[in-house]
C-alpha positions in Angstrom: 0.0 0.0 0.0 1.1 3.6 -0.6 2.0 5.8 2.3 1.0 9.5 2.4 3.5 12.0 3.8 2.1 15.5 4.3 4.6 18.1 3.4 4.9 21.0 2.0 3.9 26.9 -13.0 1.7 28.8 -14.6 3.2 30.6 -17.5 5.5 28.8 -19.9 8.8 30.1 -21.1 8.6 32.6 -24.0 8.6 30.9 -27.3 11.8 32.5 -28.5 13.7 31.3 -25.5 12.4 27.8 -25.9 13.5 27.7 -29.5 16.9 29.3 -28.7 17.6 26.7 -26.0 16.4 23.7 -27.9 19.9 23.2 -29.1 21.1 22.8 -25.5 18.2 21.0 -23.9 18.1 17.9 -26.0 20.4 16.3 -23.5 20.1 14.9 -20.0 19.3 12.2 -17.4 20.9 9.9 -14.8 19.2 6.8 -13.3 16.3 4.6 -12.7 16.0 0.8 -11.9 13.2 -1.7 -11.4 13.4 -1.8 -7.6 11.8 0.4 -5.0 13.4 3.8 -4.3 14.5 2.8 -0.8 16.5 -0.1 -2.2 18.4 2.1 -4.7 21.8 3.7 -4.3 21.7 6.7 -2.0 22.1 10.2 -3.4 20.1 13.1 -4.7 20.3 14.0 -8.4 18.0 17.1 -8.3 17.3 19.3 -5.3 14.8 22.1 -5.5 15.0 24.3 -2.4 12.6 27.1 -1.3 11.7 28.0 -4.8 9.3 30.9 -5.3 8.1 32.2 -8.7 6.3 35.5 -9.0 5.4 37.1 -12.4 5.8 40.8 -12.7 6.6 43.0 -9.7 6.0 42.4 -6.0 2.3 42.7 -6.6 2.3 40.3 -9.5 0.9 36.7 -9.7 2.5 34.3 -7.3 2.8 31.1 -9.2 5.0 29.0 -6.9 5.4 29.5 -3.2 8.4 28.1 -1.3 8.6 24.8 -3.1 11.1 22.3 -2.0 11.7 18.7 -3.2 14.4 16.2 -3.9 14.6 13.6 -6.7 16.8 10.6 -5.8 19.2 9.1 -8.3 17.4 6.5 -10.4 14.0 7.7 -9.2 10.9 8.2 -11.4 9.2 11.1 -9.6 5.8 12.4 -10.9 4.1 15.8 -10.2 0.3 16.2 -10.4 -1.9 19.1 -9.4 -4.8 21.3 -10.4 -4.7 23.1 -13.7 -2.7 26.3 -13.3 -0.9 25.2 -10.1 2.6 25.7 -11.5 3.6 22.1 -12.4 5.0 23.1 -15.8 6.5 26.3 -14.5 8.5 24.3 -12.0 9.8 22.1 -14.7 10.8 25.1 -16.8 12.7 26.4 -13.9 14.4 23.1 -13.4 15.4 23.1 -17.1 16.9 26.6 -16.8 14.4 28.1 -19.3 13.0 30.5 -16.7 14.5 32.1 -13.6 13.0 31.7 -10.1 12.2 34.7 -8.1 14.0 33.1 -5.1 15.4 29.8 -4.1 17.8 27.4 -5.7 17.7 24.3 -8.0 20.7 22.0 -8.1 21.6 19.0 -10.2 24.4 16.8 -8.7 25.3 19.7 -6.4 25.6 22.3 -9.2 23.2 25.2 -9.3 21.0 25.5 -12.3 21.4 29.0 -13.9 20.7 28.2 -17.6 19.9 25.2 -19.8 22.6 22.6 -19.9 23.5 19.1 -20.9 22.9 17.7 -17.5 19.1 18.1 -18.1 17.1 16.7 -21.0 13.6 18.1 -21.7 10.7 16.5 -23.5 7.7 18.8 -24.1 4.0 18.2 -24.7 4.3 20.1 -28.0 6.4 18.7 -30.8 9.8 20.4 -30.7 11.8 18.5 -33.2 13.9 20.4 -35.7 11.7 20.1 -38.8 14.6 20.5 -41.3 16.5 17.6 -39.8 15.8 13.9 -40.3 15.0 11.6 -37.4 18.7 10.5 -37.3 20.0 14.0 -37.4 17.6 15.2 -34.6 18.8 12.4 -32.3 22.5 13.1 -33.3 22.2 16.8 -32.6 23.3 16.8 -28.9 26.2 14.3 -29.3 27.4 16.3 -32.3 27.4 19.6 -30.3 29.3 17.8 -27.6 32.0 17.1 -30.2 31.8 13.3 -30.1 33.5 11.5 -33.1 31.3 10.4 -36.0 31.5 6.7 -35.2 30.5 7.1 -31.6 27.6 9.3 -32.6 26.4 6.7 -35.0 26.5 4.0 -32.3 24.6 6.3 -29.9 21.9 7.1 -32.6 21.6 3.5 -33.7 21.1 2.4 -30.0 18.3 4.9 -29.4 16.6 4.4 -32.8 16.3 0.7 -31.8 15.3 1.6 -28.3 12.3 3.6 -29.4 11.5 1.3 -32.4 12.2 3.9 -35.1 15.2 2.4 -37.0 13.1 2.0 -40.2 12.3 5.7 -40.1 15.8 7.1 -39.5 15.8 9.1 -42.7 12.3 10.5 -42.4 11.5 14.1 -41.5 9.3 15.1 -38.6 6.5 16.1 -41.0 6.3 12.5 -42.2 5.8 11.1 -38.6 2.7 10.6 -36.4 2.4 12.4 -33.1 3.5 9.3 -31.2 6.5 8.8 -33.4 7.5 12.4 -33.0 7.5 12.0 -29.2 9.6 8.8 -29.5 12.2 10.8 -31.4 12.0 13.5 -28.7 12.7 10.9 -26.0 15.5 9.4 -28.0 17.0 12.8 -28.6 17.0 13.7 -24.9 18.5 10.4 -23.9 21.2 10.5 -26.5 23.0 13.2 -24.6 23.2 11.1 -21.5 21.7 13.7 -19.1 21.6 13.5 -15.3 17.9 14.2 -15.2 15.1 13.8 -17.8 12.4 16.4 -17.4 9.1 15.5 -19.1 6.3 18.0 -19.3 3.0 16.1 -20.1 4.8 14.5 -23.1 1.9 12.3 -24.0 -0.9 14.8 -23.3 -1.6 15.6 -26.9 -1.9 11.9 -28.0 -5.0 9.8 -28.3 -5.7 7.2 -25.6 -4.4 4.2 -27.5 -1.1 5.9 -28.5 -0.7 7.3 -25.0 -0.8 3.8 -23.6 1.7 2.6 -26.1 4.0 5.5 -25.2 3.7 4.8 -21.5 4.7 1.2 -22.1 7.7 2.3 -24.2 8.8 4.8 -21.6 8.6 2.2 -18.8 10.7 -0.2 -20.9 13.3 2.4 -21.8 13.5 3.6 -18.2 14.1 0.2 -16.8 16.9 -0.5 -19.4 18.5 2.9 -19.3 18.4 3.6 -15.5 17.6 7.2 -15.7 16.4 9.8 -13.2 13.0 11.3 -14.3 10.9 14.3 -13.1 7.6 13.9 -14.9 4.6 16.3 -15.0 1.1 15.0 -15.8 -2.6 15.7 -15.1 -3.4 12.0 -15.6 -3.5 10.1 -12.2 -3.4 6.7 -13.9 -0.3 7.7 -15.8 1.3 9.0 -12.7 0.8 5.8 -10.8 1.7 3.5 -13.7 5.0 5.3 -14.2 6.1 6.7 -10.9 7.9 5.6 -7.8 6.6 8.6 -6.0 3.8 11.1 -6.7 3.9 14.7 -5.5 0.6 16.4 -5.3 0.6 20.2 -5.6 -1.9 22.7 -4.2 -3.9 25.2 -6.3 -2.1 28.4 -7.1 0.2 29.5 -5.6 1.6 26.0 -6.0 3.1 24.2 -3.1 3.9 20.5 -2.4 0.8 19.4 -0.5 1.5 15.6 -0.3 4.0 13.0 -1.2 2.6 9.5 -2.0 5.0 6.6 -2.3 3.9 4.1 -5.0 4.7 0.7 -3.5 3.5 -1.3 -6.5 6.1 -3.9 -7.7 8.0 -3.4 -11.0 8.0 -4.2 -13.8 4.4 -2.9 -14.2 2.0 -3.6 -17.0 -1.0 -1.6 -18.0 -3.2 -4.1 -16.1 -1.9 -2.7 -12.8 -4.7 -0.1 -13.0 -7.1 -2.9 -12.0 -5.3 -3.8 -8.8 -6.8 -2.9 -5.4 -3.6 -1.1 -4.2 -3.6 1.0 -7.4 -7.2 1.9 -7.0 -6.7 2.9 -3.4 -3.8 5.2 -4.3 -5.8 6.8 -7.1 -8.7 7.5 -4.8 -6.4 9.1 -2.3 -4.9 11.4 -5.0 -8.3 12.3 -6.4 -9.4 13.2 -2.9 -6.4 15.5 -2.4 -7.0 17.2 -5.8 -10.7 17.6 -5.3 -10.0 19.3 -1.9 -7.8 21.8 -3.8 -10.4 22.5 -6.5 -13.1 23.0 -3.9 -10.9 25.4 -1.9 -9.9 27.3 -5.0 -13.6 28.0 -5.8 
């Protein structure tokens, strides 16, 4: 059964800044295995400490209020919360795409001040370079790192096979379905071997069937690649299928309201949603979210 630990975002980065940093952010992650978090190697990959985000001046909108959390090495941590609570804003701060009003974010002890290769980002919208082939999109980060051509080819081939797109290596994004584009985005982020993979509702624009397929693919890749993930979603089923831990945020201004440990054995199949423990955890999270929605109104 999951245990509840009481604890103690709005606007996305400007389009020009996202495009400008796309060259840097196709790159990062560090660990995740198929055992419980408690059984994994000790250590924190990402630490978010006392982060506040306010838009405008001192009287502007307070989006995030004194948010603190840690993501352990090899952990799959998921954030859920009411619409507009600052989930995505927090991820943009972690990626270095926006600046916090106060507080610090560190990856492996180094403070985040801008986008960098220690963090890979996968967005809900399709952010592939349309003028590059699938292979060239995945190769982009390793090429910017200055890796030799043969090593780049090995990396790209590995991830093309990992996400099942080897037959489409020479296709362009316009020739791909939505699910295939997100497979490329995941492969591109992983190809740079980041310390943390940041995922902002990456399957939110997909139909239900494709979404389920992508969840299974991500679980498989995560178990093989041993990466650290901070994942934002509004879908509670998705959060519990994928995550080791689910953080529930309050309505704006966003804070961490509760931490729920997902003690459901891995590897997990999609059938886990029918299990009593899964249903109990889902009810608990729904209750927490409904409380926030009621209070907000």
